C-alpha angles and dihedrals in degrees: 000000000000092000093048091050092052093052101035098039098245135147109242097224094043106048099074104237095190112187117219110209096226088143085086090072099019107041112214093023135101140172128213130187130202136200110230096194090104098048114133091206104114122215093017111222116256104179115101093233092054093048090051089051090053090051088049090053092049089052090050093050090047088053091048093051091046092052092050085061093199118184111259107231118213121190142154133231135168103268094240090052091048091050093047091050103041101022117196092002087082107006109115094357089126109029118211101043118133118231092254095051120115117238125207114215134190120208123198105188111244090001121068147323110221137173111239118228115237116286094011116143125196133205116249102251138024089245098047093103095049117222118002108211125194120226104236132186134027128276115222110308093343122109118248113269092219113054148120117239106200098186092053093038092230138127128196128192126191114193144170129213126227094219127028092222122197122245117266117278090236120052093203116041144141132031125301113246123247118254088248092057092049091047090058092060099036101054093099093232125143106252100176122063109211126215109236093026109045097023142350124053089341092218090234096315122103128222114277118267099025121122091232089054092053092049091049092048091050091050092049091050089051090052088056094057110121120251131206124225117173137139087268106033141037116183143148127033106317117230099200093186088057091044092055091044097046097042097041092236126141137227120268105259126213088250092054092047091050089052093048090051091047094050099040131023100343116222120352137056129306109228 
């Protein structure tokens, strides 16, 4: 989550980060989803190449945080005290808590401050699990497990860990961060510039902030608008490649066109 927030311009406690327990059926694997509504990347890339570049950058940041191998601090505070000390970094992160409830927080230095769900246990250090590798690409007709959906404003990352590390020997450990340290990771700013998105060949995406970028993003969004093709209605901007793929049809070959001409009107145009 910390790596995704640094690349996508998100606030760690506000972007969802829901963990799906797929390790029950796939040991050593996990899947996490994010809400991109709060992303400060503007305009947000829409081209496939640019989205893949963003995912590459999130993987690289994950690798960097793992290599730093910082100790993960876990501490408890009354919720009211935590909200007073860290503000929006924890306020409302877990709805339903009464003012007097205790909140258990995890701090990854330079990465994120997060409220831990009940009964969750963490490993001792950021590098305890070895390399965290993202599952990339689609298999057969299935969608990729790691992807960014711009229309839905969601991102999902499926990953595997190199080592299934045990939880730390002490549940509460380390020193709580200062409000200033938390503020640095919770400002929602993009902290990683991405080759192919923010600079370089741009891979079809323009640098953030330019008028040309906004126009291109709008055009890309329009291209994504759904179309309708039925026996009674044809509407929207038709994506014929998608139509062929989704309906299992094929292109009209030269041989088929020759046969149509031979059996119908011959050469020429049909009004």
